ZADO-208734 format. One record per residue (C-alpha): y negated, z negated, x negated; chain; residue in three letters; residue number from 1. Coordinates in Angstrom, 2 decimals. Each point is the difference from the previous one (the first is absolute). Layout:
// residues N
NODE        py        pz        px   kette   rest    nr
NODE         Y         Z         X       A    ALA   NUM
...
This chain:
// residues 276
NODE        py        pz        px   kette   rest    nr
NODE     -5.06    -15.41     11.47       A    MET     1
NODE     -1.62      2.81     -2.04       A    SER     2
NODE     -0.86      2.52      2.71       A    LYS     3
NODE     -1.97      3.14     -0.84       A    ARG     4
NODE     -1.89      2.23      2.39       A    ASP     5
NODE     -1.98      2.04     -2.52       A    GLU     6
NODE      0.24      1.40     -3.53       A    TYR     7
NODE     -2.88      1.14     -2.18       A    ALA     8
NODE      0.23      3.20     -2.01       A    ALA     9
NODE      1.79     -0.68     -3.26       A    GLY    10
NODE      2.20     -2.79      1.39       A    VAL    11
NODE      3.80      0.45      0.16       A    PRO    12
NODE      0.84     -0.02      3.70       A    CYS    13
NODE      3.63      0.98      0.72       A    TRP    14
NODE      3.48      0.16     -1.51       A    VAL    15
NODE      3.09      1.92      1.04       A    GLU    16
NODE      3.43      0.90     -1.25       A    THR    17
NODE      1.50      3.46      0.41       A    LEU    18
NODE      3.81      0.08      0.16       A    GLN    19
NODE      2.74      2.61      0.53       A    PRO    20
NODE      1.20     -2.05      2.99       A    ASP    21
NODE     -3.05     -1.62      1.59       A    ALA    22
NODE      2.02     -1.70      2.75       A    ARG    23
NODE      2.30     -1.67     -2.54       A    ALA    24
NODE     -3.11     -1.18     -1.87       A    ALA    25
NODE     -1.38     -1.61      3.17       A    THR    26
NODE      3.27     -1.90      0.40       A    ALA    27
NODE     -0.15     -1.25     -3.59       A    PHE    28
NODE     -3.66     -1.04     -0.05       A    TYR    29
NODE      0.19     -1.40      3.51       A    GLY    30
NODE      2.78     -2.36     -1.05       A    SER    31
NODE     -1.69     -0.79     -3.32       A    LEU    32
NODE     -3.53     -0.71      1.19       A    LEU    33
NODE      0.24     -0.51      3.75       A    GLY    34
NODE     -1.83      3.22      0.75       A    TRP    35
NODE      0.05      1.56      3.44       A    GLU    36
NODE     -0.66      3.71      0.41       A    PHE    37
NODE     -1.87      2.34      2.26       A    SER    38
NODE      1.81      2.84      1.68       A    GLU    39
NODE      0.34      2.82     -2.53       A    PRO    40
NODE     -2.77      2.53     -0.16       A    GLY    41
NODE     -0.36      3.25     -1.94       A    PRO    42
NODE     -0.59     -0.09     -3.73       A    MET    43
NODE     -3.70      0.18     -0.93       A    PRO    44
NODE     -1.36      3.42     -0.78       A    GLY    45
NODE      2.73      1.81      1.91       A    GLY    46
NODE      2.60     -0.72     -2.67       A    LEU    47
NODE      3.61     -0.03      1.25       A    PRO    48
NODE      1.59     -3.27      1.05       A    GLY    49
NODE     -0.86     -3.27      1.73       A    GLU    50
NODE     -2.59     -2.69     -0.69       A    TYR    51
NODE      0.24     -3.67      0.99       A    PHE    52
NODE     -2.75     -2.61     -0.12       A    VAL    53
NODE      1.24     -3.46     -1.00       A    ALA    54
NODE     -1.59     -2.91      1.84       A    ARG    55
NODE     -0.29     -3.79     -0.18       A    ILE    56
NODE     -1.14     -1.70      3.20       A    ASP    57
NODE     -0.95      3.44      1.32       A    GLY    58
NODE     -2.25      0.78     -3.00       A    CYS    59
NODE      0.64      2.99     -2.28       A    ALA    60
NODE      1.00     -0.95     -3.56       A    VAL    61
NODE      1.67      3.08     -1.56       A    ALA    62
NODE      1.58      3.37      0.70       A    GLY    63
NODE      3.49      1.44     -0.46       A    ILE    64
NODE      0.45      3.74      0.13       A    GLY    65
NODE      2.36      2.84     -0.82       A    THR    66
NODE     -0.10      1.18     -3.60       A    LEU    67
NODE     -0.73      3.73     -0.10       A    PRO    68
NODE      2.85      2.05     -1.45       A    ASP    69
NODE     -0.96      0.53     -3.66       A    PRO    70
NODE      2.63      2.71     -0.55       A    GLY    71
NODE      1.88     -2.34     -2.32       A    GLY    72
NODE      1.09     -3.64     -0.21       A    PRO    73
NODE     -2.28     -2.04      2.29       A    PRO    74
NODE     -2.18     -2.69     -1.56       A    THR    75
NODE     -0.89     -2.69      2.56       A    PRO    76
NODE     -3.36     -1.59     -0.75       A    VAL    77
NODE     -2.59     -2.50      1.16       A    TRP    78
NODE     -3.49      1.47      0.35       A    ASN    79
NODE     -3.42     -1.64     -0.11       A    THR    80
NODE     -2.97      1.44      1.93       A    TYR    81
NODE     -3.66     -0.57     -0.90       A    VAL    82
NODE     -2.69      0.29      2.67       A    CYS    83
NODE     -2.58      2.78     -0.51       A    VAL    84
NODE     -2.84      1.37      2.09       A    ASP    85
NODE      1.24      3.60     -0.34       A    ARG    86
NODE      3.45      0.96     -1.26       A    ALA    87
NODE     -1.11      3.48     -1.05       A    ASP    88
NODE     -2.89     -1.35     -2.04       A    ALA    89
NODE      2.33     -2.53     -1.67       A    ALA    90
NODE      2.31      2.83     -1.03       A    VAL    91
NODE     -2.93      1.74     -1.66       A    GLY    92
NODE     -1.04     -3.15     -1.88       A    ARG    93
NODE      3.58     -0.61     -1.12       A    ALA    94
NODE      0.32      3.50     -1.40       A    ARG    95
NODE     -3.34     -0.29     -1.77       A    ASP    96
NODE      1.20     -3.24     -1.60       A    ALA    97
NODE      3.24      1.57     -1.28       A    GLY    98
NODE      2.37     -0.76      2.88       A    GLY    99
NODE      2.13      2.42      1.98       A    SER   100
NODE      0.73      0.72      3.66       A    LEU   101
NODE      3.64     -0.40      1.05       A    LEU   102
NODE     -0.22      0.33      3.81       A    VAL   103
NODE     -2.78      0.85      2.45       A    GLY   104
NODE     -2.56     -0.72      1.11       A    PRO   105
NODE      1.82     -0.16      3.34       A    LEU   106
NODE     -0.91     -1.20      3.47       A    ASP   107
NODE      2.00     -2.87      1.47       A    ALA   108
NODE     -1.89      0.09      3.28       A    SER   109
NODE     -0.97     -2.23      1.66       A    PRO   110
NODE      0.83     -2.55     -2.72       A    ALA   111
NODE     -2.03      1.64     -2.78       A    GLY   112
NODE      0.01      2.53     -2.83       A    ARG   113
NODE      1.65     -0.45     -3.40       A    PHE   114
NODE      0.86      1.50     -3.35       A    ALA   115
NODE      2.48     -0.94     -2.70       A    VAL   116
NODE     -1.41      0.00     -3.52       A    LEU   117
NODE      1.14     -0.78     -3.53       A    ALA   118
NODE     -2.16     -1.57     -2.68       A    ASP   119
NODE     -0.17      1.63     -3.47       A    PRO   120
NODE      3.08     -1.96     -1.18       A    ALA   121
NODE      2.02      1.07      3.04       A    GLY   122
NODE     -0.07     -3.10      2.23       A    ALA   123
NODE      0.00      1.13      3.64       A    ALA   124
NODE     -2.08     -1.58      2.76       A    PHE   125
NODE     -1.62      1.08      3.27       A    SER   126
NODE     -3.49      0.02      1.48       A    VAL   127
NODE     -0.60     -0.73      3.68       A    TRP   128
NODE     -2.88      1.14      2.20       A    GLU   129
NODE      0.46     -2.24      3.01       A    ALA   130
NODE      0.11      1.14      3.58       A    GLY   131
NODE      1.73     -2.27      2.51       A    ASP   132
NODE      1.99     -1.81     -2.72       A    ARG   133
NODE     -2.30     -1.88     -2.35       A    LEU   134
NODE      2.78     -1.54     -2.06       A    GLY   135
NODE      2.19     -3.09     -0.17       A    ALA   136
NODE     -1.03     -2.52      2.63       A    GLU   137
NODE      1.61     -2.98     -1.76       A    ILE   138
NODE      0.07     -0.48     -3.79       A    VAL   139
NODE      0.67     -2.86     -2.43       A    ASN   140
NODE      2.35     -1.73      2.45       A    GLU   141
NODE      3.79     -0.44     -0.26       A    PRO   142
NODE      1.63      3.30      0.92       A    GLY   143
NODE     -3.11      2.05     -0.72       A    SER   144
NODE     -1.60      1.89     -2.88       A    TRP   145
NODE     -1.51     -2.19     -2.69       A    LEU   146
NODE     -1.44      2.49     -2.54       A    MET   147
NODE      0.83      3.20     -1.86       A    SER   148
NODE      0.07      0.30     -3.77       A    SER   149
NODE     -0.36      3.00     -2.31       A    LEU   150
NODE      2.43      0.26     -2.91       A    HIS   151
NODE     -1.23      2.55     -2.52       A    THR   152
NODE      0.34      0.96     -3.67       A    PRO   153
NODE     -3.76      0.68     -0.15       A    ASP   154
NODE     -2.03     -2.94      1.37       A    PRO   155
NODE     -3.22      1.29     -1.55       A    VAL   156
NODE      0.38      3.41      1.59       A    GLY   157
NODE      1.00     -1.56      3.32       A    ALA   158
NODE     -3.06     -2.24      0.00       A    ALA   159
NODE     -2.23      3.06     -0.47       A    ALA   160
NODE      1.83      2.03      2.68       A    PHE   161
NODE      0.02     -2.64      2.75       A    TYR   162
NODE     -3.54     -0.99     -0.87       A    GLY   163
NODE     -1.16      3.59      0.57       A    ALA   164
NODE      2.08      0.42      3.16       A    LEU   165
NODE     -0.50     -3.33      1.79       A    PHE   166
NODE     -2.66     -1.90     -1.94       A    GLY   167
NODE      2.53     -2.54     -1.30       A    TRP   168
NODE     -0.89     -2.08     -3.05       A    ARG   169
NODE      2.84     -1.03     -2.31       A    ALA   170
NODE     -0.13     -3.52     -1.43       A    GLU   171
NODE      2.70     -1.97     -1.90       A    PRO   172
NODE      1.44     -2.81      2.09       A    ILE   173
NODE     -0.69     -2.28     -2.99       A    ALA   174
NODE     -1.46      0.59     -3.48       A    PRO   175
NODE      2.49      2.00     -2.04       A    GLY   176
NODE      2.44      0.42      2.90       A    ALA   177
NODE      1.85      3.28      0.55       A    ALA   178
NODE     -0.20     -0.30      3.80       A    VAL   179
NODE     -3.21      1.40      1.46       A    THR   180
NODE     -1.69     -0.57      3.34       A    LEU   181
NODE     -1.59      2.86      1.93       A    PHE   182
NODE     -3.19     -1.33      1.62       A    ARG   183
NODE     -2.26      1.72      2.56       A    LEU   184
NODE     -3.65     -1.00      0.15       A    ALA   185
NODE     -1.15     -1.59      3.28       A    ASP   186
NODE      3.54     -0.19      1.40       A    TYR   187
NODE      1.11     -3.35      1.39       A    VAL   188
NODE      3.71     -0.19      0.73       A    GLY   189
NODE      2.78     -2.53     -0.26       A    GLY   190
NODE     -0.55     -3.56      1.10       A    GLU   191
NODE     -2.47     -2.73     -1.00       A    PRO   192
NODE      1.21     -2.10     -2.92       A    GLY   193
NODE      2.51      2.53     -1.34       A    GLN   194
NODE      0.74      0.06     -3.73       A    ALA   195
NODE     -1.33      3.50     -0.71       A    ILE   196
NODE     -3.48      1.33      0.87       A    PRO   197
NODE     -0.31      1.26      3.56       A    ARG   198
NODE     -1.27      3.43     -1.10       A    ASP   199
NODE      3.36      0.81     -1.64       A    VAL   200
NODE      1.68      3.02      1.60       A    VAL   201
NODE      2.92      0.55     -2.38       A    GLY   202
NODE      1.66     -0.91     -3.26       A    VAL   203
NODE      0.88      2.14     -3.04       A    MET   204
NODE      2.57     -0.64     -2.73       A    ALA   205
NODE      1.11      2.15     -2.94       A    PRO   206
NODE      3.50      1.41      0.14       A    THR   207
NODE      2.45     -0.81     -2.75       A    ALA   208
NODE      3.50      1.00     -0.98       A    GLY   209
NODE      2.73     -1.11      2.38       A    ASP   210
NODE      2.39     -2.11     -2.05       A    GLU   211
NODE      2.80      0.60      2.53       A    ARG   212
NODE     -0.07      3.78     -0.38       A    THR   213
NODE     -1.85      0.53     -3.28       A    GLY   214
NODE     -2.39      2.32      1.87       A    GLY   215
NODE     -3.57     -0.13      1.14       A    GLU   216
NODE     -1.04     -1.21      3.42       A    ILE   217
NODE     -1.68      2.97      1.71       A    PRO   218
NODE     -3.62     -0.38      1.17       A    PRO   219
NODE     -0.07     -1.23      3.59       A    HIS   220
NODE     -1.73     -2.12      2.62       A    TRP   221
NODE      2.19     -2.97      0.95       A    ASN   222
NODE     -0.16     -1.65      3.43       A    VAL   223
NODE      0.28     -3.80      0.11       A    ASN   224
NODE      1.02     -1.72      3.25       A    LEU   225
NODE     -0.47     -3.70      0.67       A    ARG   226
NODE      3.06     -1.98      1.09       A    VAL   227
NODE      0.79     -3.63      0.72       A    GLU   228
NODE      3.10     -0.23     -2.23       A    ASP   229
NODE      0.38      2.46     -2.88       A    VAL   230
NODE      3.51     -1.13     -0.89       A    ASP   231
NODE      1.24      0.48      3.57       A    ARG   232
NODE     -1.61      3.44      0.26       A    VAL   233
NODE      1.49      1.09     -3.34       A    ALA   234
NODE      3.46     -1.18      1.03       A    ALA   235
NODE     -0.30      1.70      3.40       A    HIS   236
NODE     -1.04      3.26     -1.68       A    THR   237
NODE      3.09     -0.06     -2.20       A    ALA   238
NODE      2.24     -0.85      2.95       A    GLU   239
NODE     -1.35      2.97      1.96       A    ARG   240
NODE      0.75      2.47     -2.81       A    GLY   241
NODE     -3.29     -0.14     -1.89       A    GLY   242
NODE     -0.60     -1.18     -3.54       A    GLY   243
NODE     -1.87     -2.62     -1.99       A    ILE   244
NODE     -2.06      1.66     -2.75       A    LEU   245
NODE     -1.65     -3.25     -1.10       A    MET   246
NODE      1.58     -3.28      1.06       A    ALA   247
NODE     -2.24     -2.62      1.62       A    PRO   248
NODE     -2.37     -1.28     -2.68       A    THR   249
NODE     -2.75     -2.60      0.02       A    ASP   250
NODE     -3.60      0.87     -0.86       A    ALA   251
NODE     -3.17     -2.05      0.46       A    PRO   252
NODE     -0.35     -0.53      3.75       A    GLY   253
NODE      2.84      2.33      0.99       A    PHE   254
NODE      3.72      0.66     -0.16       A    ARG   255
NODE      0.65      3.74     -0.29       A    ASN   256
NODE      2.83      2.52      0.03       A    ALA   257
NODE      0.29      3.78     -0.27       A    VAL   258
NODE      2.55      1.51      2.38       A    LEU   259
NODE      1.46      3.36      0.95       A    ARG   260
NODE      0.85      0.77      3.61       A    ASP   261
NODE      3.36      1.58      0.94       A    PRO   262
NODE     -1.43      3.54     -0.17       A    GLN   263
NODE     -1.65     -0.56     -3.38       A    GLY   264
NODE     -3.69     -0.83      0.60       A    ALA   265
NODE     -1.30     -2.74     -2.33       A    ALA   266
NODE     -2.37     -2.72      1.20       A    PHE   267
NODE     -1.05     -3.51     -0.95       A    SER   268
NODE      0.01     -3.26      1.94       A    VAL   269
NODE     -2.01     -3.13     -0.67       A    SER   270
NODE      0.21     -3.54      1.30       A    GLU   271
NODE     -3.09     -2.18     -0.17       A    LEU   272
NODE      0.82     -3.20     -1.88       A    VAL   273
NODE     -2.09     -3.08      0.72       A    ALA   274
NODE     -1.89     -1.42     -2.95       A    SER   275
NODE      1.26     -3.27     -1.40       A    ALA   276
């Protein structure tokens, strides 16, 4: 089991979804992934609403919280947090590199301190200065977070921004490939023998027109969760009032789907497929 008890600066460390009805979201994800939940606590940073920590075998894997009232139609989302030494200093570096501050920095004592940022193309993400909560305690296992991926219209600009902010180095997954790996020097994550280098902290792909709508996919960070049976999870999502944005599809080593939960937050699921 991939247990984690520390995260280095520059390593993604936590994911959460913010929803208009956080309790309904716990019911959905609990049935979908087998998550159990802590008793609700206050939203980080003194924001209104409730916050639940999802657990597997007693270990924290993700958060579900109340979406702040935007003054208009709510937009449920999944968020990715990256570990930093100091949240305030990270905000300064992000601004210097062309990013913008959306929320914070705010204290979430005793768990930590955070800020919500956007990169120059508009993809939102968060930085986390750990206190009592270091991050996800189980990753890369069924029912837990596998990896987050950036989808952007400007891969070159994103590589420069995240390199300046976190020290990430962008490298094509294969010669001539559009998909790019974000690598962090001296970081050793993942598991021995995995297909991608163990210093990979994220993935980047260019956005393209959405053939279903004729529009562009907005810049965003996508959260990918590992599951044991992608087809079952996709069917369960649809049965519970969610949607299937990309039907289960095979890729080298994985079977993947892109789903939408009943309140509208998009996420991906992946099933590890044994090599022939």
